[in-house]
N, C-alpha and C positions, 0 to 999 in steps of 0.2 A: 502730750502723751499720755494715758493714765495706762498703769501695771496695774491687773487685776492678778489676781490669787492665781488662775490658770495661766496667765503669761509667764510667772516667775517660775510655775511648775514645771514647764517646760524644757527650758536647760538643763534642769534635774533627768529629767527621766531619760534627754536623750545620753546622758550621758551615766544612765545605769545601764542602758543598753549599749550603749558603747565598750562599757567594761565587762558585761555581760557576752559580746563577742570577742573582745580578747583575752580570753580566759584567764580572767582574774582570779574565779572559784574555779578550777579547772576538775574538783567531783561534785558540781552542784553546777546547776543551769536558772542563772535567775530572770525572773521574766517581769516586768511591769507590766501591770495593767492599769491600762489610763480609762477612767470611769469619772466623766462631765456630768454634772448634775446641776441645768441650767434653771435658774428662777429670775424672774422679772424683781426686777425693784423699781419704783418709783422715784424720781428723783425731782426738785423744786429749783427753787429757784435761779440762781443766774446758769447751772451747769444744765436745767432743764432746758432754759429758752437757746443757750448755745447748741446745744445736741438736735433739740427740740423729738429728739427718740428716748426711750428708757434704755436703757445702760441694763446688760445681763451679767451678772455677778456667777461667775464660776467656782464651784468649789471640786477640788483636784483631791483625790484619794490615790492612796497607792495601795497595793495590795502585791505584794512578794511570794511568789511561792516557788516555792525548791524541791527539785525533783532530782534525785543519786543516777545517775545514766545507769542503762541498762546494760545489761553483758553484752548484749548483740550488738551496742553502740563502739566499742572498739574490738569487736571481733575479727578477725584478720591483720590484725594492725601489726608491722614490720617496723620494731621498733630501731634497728640497726640499720637496715634504709634510712628512716627518718634521721638518724643520726650524722648518716653519709651525707644524705644530702644537705644537711645543716653547714657540715664542713666545708661545701664545695664552694667553690667562690668563682662570683658570678662575674662573667667574661663582659667585657666593655666592647657595647657597638656603635661608635659615637656617629657613623653611617645611615645610624636609620632614628636618629635622634633633629628636630629639627619642629617648627614654628607649628608647624600640622600635627608633629607627630602625637598629640596628647587625643587627634579627635578621630585615628586610623590607627588602624594595626600597624605592628612593631616592622611586620617586612610588606606593609601596602603599598608605599613609596618607592621601596627597591623592585619589586615587582610593577609599580606603573614605567619606572625609566627602560623595565628590561623588556615592556610591550611597547614601549615606544621605539625604543633601539629596535628591537624587529620588524617592526613597522616601516623605521625605515630602511633598512636593509633590504633591498628591494629583491635582491639575489635570494635569502634567505626564506621569505613568501612565496617565491616561485619554487626553489626545494621543497617548502613544506606539503606545497598543493599539488607535485610531482611524489611527491612519497604516498600522500590518501590515495593519488590515482594507482600507482601500483599498488599496495595493500589491498585495495579493493579488488583488482584484477590477479593477484595475486592466490587469492583463495586460500591463503592456511587453514583456517579454520574447515573446510569441508573435508569429506573423507575422501580418500584418491579413490575407491571403486564409484561414488558418485559422479565425481569430477571425469571421470577417464569416460564413462558412460552418459555424461551430460555432454561434453566435448563433442561426442561422436557423433552425437542425435544431434547437432547442427550441419553438421558437415553434407548431407545432400540438402538442406537452404542454399548454404554457401555454393554447390556446386552445379543448381540452378539458376542461381541469381547470377552466378559469373558466366555462365550458359550464355542464358539469356542478354547478356551486358557485350558478351561478347558477337553474337549473332545481330544483334540491333545495328552494330560496330558495322559489323560485314554486309549487310544490306542497306547501308547507308554509304557503303564504300561502293559497294556496287551502280546504287543510283549517281553517283557523279561522275565513274568509271567505264563505268557498261561492263564489268563484270566485278563478281567477287575476290576479296582477298584471299583468301584460300578456298572458299568454296561459294557457289554460284547462290543466287537470290533466291532462284526458285527452292534449292537445297537447304539454305539458311531457314526462308520461313518456314517450312516445310517441320524442320527441326523446329522451330519457335516453336510451332502450333503442337507438337507433342510433348514441350517440354510444359505447358499451362498444365494439362492435368497433373502431371506429375507432382507438379509443385502443391496446385491445391490441395490433391488427397495426403498429400504428408501432411500439408499443415493444418487438415482438420483432424489427421490419425495426432499429430505430434496434442492438438488443443483439449483434444477428449482424455488422451492420456496426462495432464496437467491438472484435469479436474475429477479425474478419476485416484490420484493419491489421496485428494483429499476425504476421499473413501477408505483407503487402505489407513490412514491415521488415525479417523474415528474407530474404523474395528481394530487397530491395533491401543485403544485408547491413550493416543497420546495427549497431554493437555488436558485430561478429564472425556468425559461423553458431552459434546455437543447438540446431537438429536441433529434436528430439518437443519439448523444453519449450516452444518458442515457440508451435510448433506448438498444443500442446493447449489453449492460450485459447481459440482464436480456435473450434476442436473443440466447447469446453463451452458458449460463449457460444452458438452456435446449436441445443447439445442442449438445454440449459435454455430458451431465448427461445420457439423456436413450440407446445414443447405447452403454455404459458401461455394460449394463444388457446381450447385449449379445456376450459378452468375457467371457472367464474363467474365474474363481474369481479371481485369481490371479491379473491378468492384469487387469481387473475391479475395483480394492482395487485401485488397483496402479493407474490407472486412476481418481480417484472418490480424490485421495490424493490430484492428483494435481488440478483437477479442485477447489479444497476447498482451498490451497494454492493461486491459481489464486482469487477466491473471495473474500477473506481475501486483498490481494494486492490492488484490485478494489473498495473495501470497506475502504479501509485506506486510498487511494487517495480522495475518495470523502465525507469522514469525513473532511479530511483538505481545499476542495476547497473551503468546504458550501452546499454540494449536498447532504448531511445527518446529523443527529446529532451530535455537539460534541463528544459526550458518544458513539456513536457507531462504533468508532475503537478500544476502550477496549474492548468493547462489543462483537465486533467480534473475538479479539484473543483470548478470555479464551475461547468461543465456539468452534472457530476452533483447538486451541489447544488439547481440549480434545477430539475432532472428531479425528485430527491424531492423536491421541496417542492411542485410540481405533485401529485404520485401524492398524499400524503398528505394536499391537499387536497381531491383526489376521493374518498377513502376518508371523509373528514371528513363532505362534502357527500353522501355515499351511506348512511353511518351512520345520519344523521338523520331518512331518510328509509324505512328501512329497511320499517317498517311500513304505509307509505303507498301503496305502489306491491306492483303486482304482479311475480313474477319470471318475466321471459320465456323461452322456450325457449333454450337457450344450444347451441352447437355440439356438443357432448357429448349433448344431448339430442337435438339431430336427429338426429346416429347415431344413436344408442340407437331413435326414432321407425321411422329406415330401418329398421333392424335387425328391428323388430316388424312391418315391412310387409313385407319379403322373407321372412319365416317365415311369415306369414300368405297368403301369394301363393302361399308353394310348400306350404302346408297346405290349400289352394285345388286345385292344380292338381294333386296328388295324390287328394282327394277327387275332383273332375269324374273323372281318368281310371279311381277306381275308379267308379266313376257309369258308366262309358261302358263297362268292361270287364263289370260286371254284366249293362248292357242288351244285349249282343251275348250274353255266354254266353243269357241269356234269350232273345233273336231266335233264336239258335240250336237251340236246345231247340226252342221252336214251329214250325221249321222242319221238324226231328228228327219231330215228334210229327204236323207237316201231312203229310211223307212216310209215315211209317205207314197214319196214314186213309187215303189212296191208294190205299194198297198192299192194304188188308184190303177196301176197295168192289172191288176189280178181281177179287180173291180170291173173293168172294162173287159175282160177275157171273158 
């Protein structure tokens, strides 16, 4: 092995840098700048034949630059605190020392063992999951007024959903036993058809209201002025909500379920972006969960009696009937006008014939 000037000087450079870091010169900062100038030297004889490449000779120069520390470097230094830390005795923690302690953090193994213990403890995991659910549904961060009004807003949905489930069960009971448990089959079916527009209309109103909340946040400037991107949420919600009341009950409920899900996604993203309060996403999740469960219960109840009830005319059917009635009235009026015109024409012809007959009689006389 050939040792050049650079290879011999490198250990000295490292020692100088280590001395500067340990503070052997407390008032000066020693920096060693390694400047290497490589010059190609041709070799001859046996060495050139052995290496087959020219050797490079490195010339190492050292230049020491010393500079006094600026006053800002020691500004705010607490000598007494440093002395107290220096007098403190290190606490021995042999449980953190192992074969792998030099490659991981001091507390990594303890944390790993704790994680394994928690994973093995099934009851502890179940308790943790249950606590997460409890923390979600308690809504601790939600203002009291918003919580009370929001929960009151889902009560009509719960009432219509539970009524639909009971009436469906009563209709099934009447189909199997000949009469209903409390109500007759005809009365239960009539009440069920009465609940349909109430549930759909209330759902459309709530969806429109949830979209209008973003307009209020935009006017209040919460999270900054976002412009059309926030106004669009309210516009889309209203445009989707109200046409659902023209659909059959089942299709209308499915469309509203999708609308509520879309609005929850939009509200959660708005909360993450800072367009809405931080608690709004959890608040909307709980309310959407209650509304979605109510819609699903209504759909299940209606699906059980789909072949036991008659489908009443919906708003679209009524509009179609009105349109057909208008067309019939228009055709009737056209036919009446045509008949009147023909009658007038016949009367005119009869009058002309009578006038001609009178003229002939006068000529004969």
